[in-house]
C-alpha positions in Angstrom: -26.6 -9.7 9.1 -27.8 -11.6 6.1 -24.3 -12.2 4.7 -20.8 -11.4 5.8 -18.1 -11.6 3.2 -14.4 -10.7 3.1 -12.6 -9.3 0.1 -8.9 -8.6 0.1 -5.6 -7.9 -1.7 -3.9 -11.0 -0.3 -5.9 -14.2 -0.8 -4.2 -16.2 1.9 -4.7 -13.6 4.6 -8.2 -12.9 3.3 -9.1 -16.6 3.5 -7.7 -16.9 7.1 -9.6 -13.8 8.2 -12.8 -15.0 6.7 -12.4 -18.4 8.3 -11.8 -16.7 11.7 -15.1 -14.8 11.2 -16.9 -17.9 9.9 -17.7 -16.4 6.5 -16.7 -16.6 2.9 -13.7 -15.1 1.3 -15.1 -13.7 -2.0 -11.9 -12.7 -3.7 -9.8 -9.6 -4.6 -11.1 -6.1 -3.9 -12.2 -5.6 -7.6 -14.6 -8.6 -7.2 -16.8 -6.4 -4.9 -20.2 -6.3 -6.6 -21.8 -3.0 -7.7 -24.4 -1.5 -5.4 -27.8 -3.3 -5.8 -30.1 -1.1 -3.7 -29.8 -3.5 -0.7 -28.4 -2.2 2.6 -24.8 -3.0 3.1 -21.7 -2.0 4.9 -18.3 -1.7 3.2 -15.3 -1.4 5.6 -11.9 -0.3 4.3 -9.5 -2.1 6.6 -6.6 -1.7 4.2 -3.9 0.9 4.0 -5.2 2.2 0.7 -5.8 5.9 1.0 -2.8 6.5 3.2 0.6 7.7 2.1 1.9 6.8 -0.4 -1.4 5.5 -1.9 -3.6 8.6 -1.1 -5.3 8.4 -4.5 -6.1 4.7 -4.1 -9.5 3.3 -3.0 -10.3 -0.4 -2.3 -13.7 -0.2 -3.8 -15.0 1.1 -7.2 -17.4 4.1 -7.1 -20.2 1.9 -8.4 -20.1 -0.2 -5.2 -21.8 2.7 -3.3 -25.3 4.0 -3.2 -27.7 5.6 -0.7 -28.2 2.2 1.0 -24.4 1.8 1.7 -22.5 2.6 4.9 -18.9 3.3 3.9 -16.7 2.8 6.9 -13.0 3.8 6.5 -10.4 2.9 9.1 -7.8 5.2 7.5 -7.6 8.3 9.7 -4.7 10.2 8.0 -5.5 11.8 5.8 -9.0 12.5 7.2 -10.5 12.8 3.7 -9.9 9.7 1.5 -10.8 8.8 -2.0 -12.8 5.9 -0.6 -15.0 8.3 1.4 -15.2 10.9 -1.4 -16.4 8.3 -3.9 -18.9 6.9 -1.4 -20.2 10.4 -0.6 -20.6 11.2 -4.3 -23.0 8.2 -4.6 -25.0 9.2 -1.5 -23.6 6.7 0.9 -23.5 7.2 4.7 -20.0 7.8 5.9 -18.0 6.8 9.0 -14.5 8.2 8.7 -11.3 6.8 10.1 -11.1 9.9 12.3 -14.6 9.1 13.7 -13.4 5.5 14.5 -10.1 6.7 16.0 -11.9 9.2 18.3 -14.5 6.7 19.4 -11.8 4.2 20.1 -9.7 6.7 22.1 -12.8 7.8 24.1 -13.6 4.2 25.0 -10.0 3.6 26.1 -10.1 6.7 28.3 -13.3 5.6 29.9 -11.8 2.1 30.5 -8.7 3.7 32.1 -10.1 6.7 33.9 -13.7 5.7 34.6 -15.9 8.6 35.5 -13.1 11.1 35.1 -13.1 10.4 31.4 -16.8 11.4 31.1 -15.8 15.0 31.2 -13.7 14.5 28.1 -16.0 14.9 25.2 -15.4 13.0 21.9 -15.7 16.4 20.1 -12.7 17.7 22.2 -10.7 14.6 21.3 -11.5 15.1 17.6 -10.5 18.8 17.7 -7.2 17.9 19.4 -6.5 15.2 16.8 -7.2 17.4 13.8 -5.2 20.3 15.3 
């Protein structure tokens, strides 16, 4: 990783989180620089995109390009404005549902060992999405 930076809605919590990670707090979400063609990962770890702010996104559409991985931790709704804007700009997507399912599968393996191996992540995803 060439640089790790934290942006956040709450400066005090953002600074504390950045300090815990050993990186810089760069400011509010709207301070995120436009895409530059350099590879980067943008993670939405806010509640923006969930009810009641389903139309909100923590990053402007100009922040994404084909060299961006957009990782959303919001899993309900499955489709968020953050991911839609990233997809429209050609970014690679990791949805909150993908994250939730991978986390659940890892927890099942930790608790059940080999018995969990029979439970495919695709089955978990189908159950989650109904």
